[in-house]
C-alpha positions in Angstrom: -7.7 -2.7 -20.5 -7.6 -1.5 -16.9 -9.9 1.5 -17.2 -10.5 2.9 -13.7 -10.2 6.7 -14.0 -7.7 7.2 -11.2 -5.2 5.1 -13.1 -4.8 7.9 -15.6 -3.0 11.1 -14.9 -5.2 14.2 -14.7 -4.6 16.9 -17.2 -2.6 19.1 -14.9 -0.3 16.2 -14.1 0.1 15.3 -17.7 1.1 18.8 -18.5 3.5 18.8 -15.6 5.1 15.6 -16.9 5.4 17.0 -20.4 6.8 20.2 -19.0 9.4 18.4 -16.9 10.5 16.3 -19.8 10.7 19.3 -22.1 12.7 21.2 -19.6 15.1 18.4 -18.7 17.7 19.9 -21.0 17.8 23.0 -18.9 18.6 21.1 -15.7 15.1 20.4 -14.4 14.8 16.7 -13.7 11.8 14.7 -15.1 9.4 12.8 -12.8 10.6 9.2 -12.1 8.8 6.4 -13.9 8.6 2.6 -13.8 7.2 0.3 -16.4 4.5 -2.2 -15.3 3.3 -4.3 -18.2 2.2 -1.8 -20.8 1.8 1.1 -18.4 4.1 3.9 -17.2 3.9 4.6 -13.5 4.7 8.2 -12.6 6.1 8.8 -9.1 7.8 11.6 -7.2 11.1 12.1 -5.5 11.9 13.8 -2.2 15.6 13.8 -1.2 16.9 10.2 -1.1 13.5 8.6 -1.7 11.4 8.0 -4.8 7.8 7.2 -4.0 5.1 5.5 -6.1 1.8 5.8 -4.2 -1.6 4.1 -4.6 -0.9 1.6 -7.4 -3.9 -0.7 -7.6 -3.1 -4.3 -7.0 -6.7 -5.6 -7.3 -9.9 -4.6 -9.0 -12.2 -2.2 -7.1 -14.2 -4.4 -4.6 -17.5 -2.8 -5.5 -20.7 -4.0 -7.3 -20.4 -7.7 -8.0 -17.0 -7.8 -6.3 -18.2 -6.3 -3.0 -17.7 -8.8 -0.2 -15.8 -11.1 -2.6 -12.2 -12.3 -2.7 -9.9 -9.8 -4.3 -9.6 -10.0 -8.0 -6.0 -9.2 -9.1 -5.4 -6.7 -11.8 -4.8 -8.7 -15.0 -2.6 -6.1 -16.6 -1.6 -2.5 -16.6 -2.0 0.0 -19.5 -1.7 3.7 -20.1 -0.2 6.0 -17.5 -0.7 5.6 -13.7 -0.4 8.7 -11.6 1.3 7.5 -8.4 2.2 10.9 -7.0 -0.7 11.5 -4.7 -1.5 9.9 -1.2 -3.2 6.5 -1.7 -6.9 6.3 -1.2 -7.8 4.7 2.2 -10.3 2.0 2.8 -13.5 3.0 4.6 -12.6 3.7 8.3 -14.6 2.7 11.4 -13.0 4.6 14.3 -14.6 3.5 17.6 -15.3 6.1 20.3 -13.0 6.1 23.3 -14.8 5.1 26.5 -14.4 7.8 29.2 -15.5 5.6 32.2 -12.0 4.4 32.9 -9.1 5.5 35.2 -7.5 8.8 34.1 -4.1 7.1 33.5 -5.7 4.5 31.2 -7.7 7.2 29.4 -4.6 9.2 28.7 -2.8 6.1 27.3 -5.8 5.4 25.1 -5.9 8.9 23.7 -2.2 8.7 23.0 -2.6 5.4 21.2 -5.4 6.7 19.1 -3.4 9.7 18.2 -0.5 7.6 17.1 -2.6 5.0 15.2 -4.7 7.6 13.3 -3.6 8.4 9.8 -0.9 11.1 9.8 -1.7 12.5 6.3 -5.0 13.4 4.7 -6.3 10.9 2.2 -9.7 10.2 0.6 -11.7 7.1 1.7 -13.4 4.8 -0.7 -14.3 1.2 -1.2 -12.0 1.3 -4.2 -8.9 1.2 -2.0 -7.0 -2.0 -2.8 -3.7 -0.2 -3.6 -0.1 -0.4 -2.8 2.8 2.0 -2.1 6.4 1.4 -3.2 9.2 3.6 -1.9 12.7 3.1 -3.2 16.2 4.7 -3.0 16.3 7.5 -5.5 18.9 5.8 -7.7 17.5 2.2 -7.5 17.4 0.2 -10.7 15.8 -3.1 -11.6 19.2 -4.7 -11.5 19.8 -3.8 -7.8 17.8 -6.7 -6.2 17.3 -4.9 -3.0 15.7 -6.3 0.1 12.0 -5.5 0.5 10.2 -4.5 3.7 6.4 -4.8 3.6 4.4 -3.0 6.3 1.0 -4.3 7.3 -0.6 -1.4 9.2 -2.4 -1.8 12.5 -5.7 -0.4 13.8 -7.7 -3.3 15.2 -8.9 -4.4 11.8 -11.3 -1.4 11.8 -9.2 1.6 11.0 -5.8 2.5 9.6 -4.1 2.9 6.3 -0.8 3.2 4.5 -0.7 6.9 5.5 0.0 5.9 9.1 3.6 5.0 8.7 5.2 6.3 5.4 8.5 4.7 4.6 10.4 7.8 3.7 12.5 7.8 6.9 13.2 4.0 6.7 14.4 4.2 3.1 16.4 7.3 3.6 18.2 5.9 6.7 18.9 2.6 4.9 20.6 4.6 2.1 22.7 6.5 4.7 23.8 3.3 6.3 24.8 1.8 3.0 22.2 -0.9 3.3 19.4 0.3 1.0 16.0 -1.3 1.2 12.6 -0.9 -0.5 9.5 -0.1 1.6 6.1 -1.4 0.6 2.7 -0.9 2.2 -0.7 -2.0 1.0 -4.3 -1.0 2.0 -6.8 -3.7 2.8 -10.5 -3.8 3.6 -11.5 -3.2 7.2 -14.4 -3.9 9.6 -17.6 -5.2 7.9 -16.1 -4.8 4.4 -13.1 -6.9 5.3 -14.0 -9.0 8.3 -17.7 -9.7 8.2 -18.8 -12.7 10.2 -21.7 -15.1 10.2 -22.8 -18.5 8.8 -23.5 -17.2 5.4 -20.0 -15.7 5.1 -18.5 -18.9 6.1 -20.5 -20.9 3.7 -19.6 -18.6 0.8 -15.9 -18.8 1.8 -15.5 -15.0 2.0 -14.4 -14.6 5.6 -11.4 -12.5 6.5 -11.4 -10.7 3.2 -8.9 -8.2 4.6 -6.3 -10.9 5.1 -7.0 -12.1 1.5 -6.4 -8.5 0.4 -3.0 -8.6 2.1 -2.2 -11.9 0.5 -3.0 -10.5 -2.9 -0.8 -7.5 -2.2 2.0 -9.9 -1.3 1.5 -11.8 -4.6 1.7 -8.4 -6.4 5.1 -7.8 -4.7 6.3 -11.2 -5.9 5.2 -10.4 -9.4 6.2 -6.7 -9.8 8.7 -5.6 -7.2 11.7 -6.4 -9.4 10.6 -3.6 -11.7 11.3 -1.2 -8.8 14.7 -2.8 -8.0 13.5 -5.2 -5.3 14.3 -8.9 -4.9 11.1 -11.0 -4.6 13.1 -13.6 -2.7 14.1 -11.1 0.0 10.8 -9.9 1.4 10.1 -9.3 5.1 6.6 -8.6 6.4 6.0 -6.8 9.6 3.5 -4.5 11.3 2.3 -3.2 14.7 -0.8 -4.4 16.6 -3.3 -6.0 14.2 -0.5 -5.6 11.6 1.6 -7.9 13.7 -1.3 -10.4 14.0 -1.7 -10.2 10.2 2.0 -10.8 9.5 1.8 -13.9 11.8 -1.3 -15.2 10.1 0.3 -14.7 6.6 3.3 -16.8 7.8 1.2 -19.8 8.9 -1.6 -19.8 6.4 -1.8 -22.7 3.9 0.6 -24.7 6.0 3.3 -21.9 5.9 3.4 -21.8 2.1 4.8 -18.4 1.2 4.1 -18.8 -2.5 7.6 -17.8 -3.5 
């Protein structure tokens, strides 16, 4: 049984779910849910978009799993509260050098402001989670195209809070071309990209890229439950996210594991 505490809805959320279900007959809608294995994933809806945030796709990379390849979740049980912002991986935000031309400094400050997370979210080593945002009326039978964002940030900072998919999904619905938006968190800086001879010998280099790959495997396995088509997945990202997308396309001789 997958027992990490944040997989289970806190008492207040449980009471909220029960209240919503009990009041559905009076016109108050219940919270949206999706079945994953033996678990019920509880999400939230805002306008045209239903969001399921922070679903774990791998075991917590702590203890014996720290600085190791991601270990996929073997199965889901119970109730997963996916209504809160996903936990970010530990951030390492480098200071901005000030000994540069004023125009360059201004551009750097603007870039950092854009790349910084736009929503508050906790940080933890236990951060291998994934967000799925879907059109509000999507069903498993829809087989919608899937857009997977890999966030940027120089492999030292960033998270899924940077670029939420609400606007993308809502606009796709308005255009009559609905899509599903997915984004995963992956380990950063020393936790995800530690260098050295020992790392190479152990085969644990570029762990952040391995995290991304495990997230993409999760999409292949589970996205159909949300209404997505695992054969119609597009990966993209800005900055180091673009580098990551390119590396995922060429790794293992271009094997996309579909």
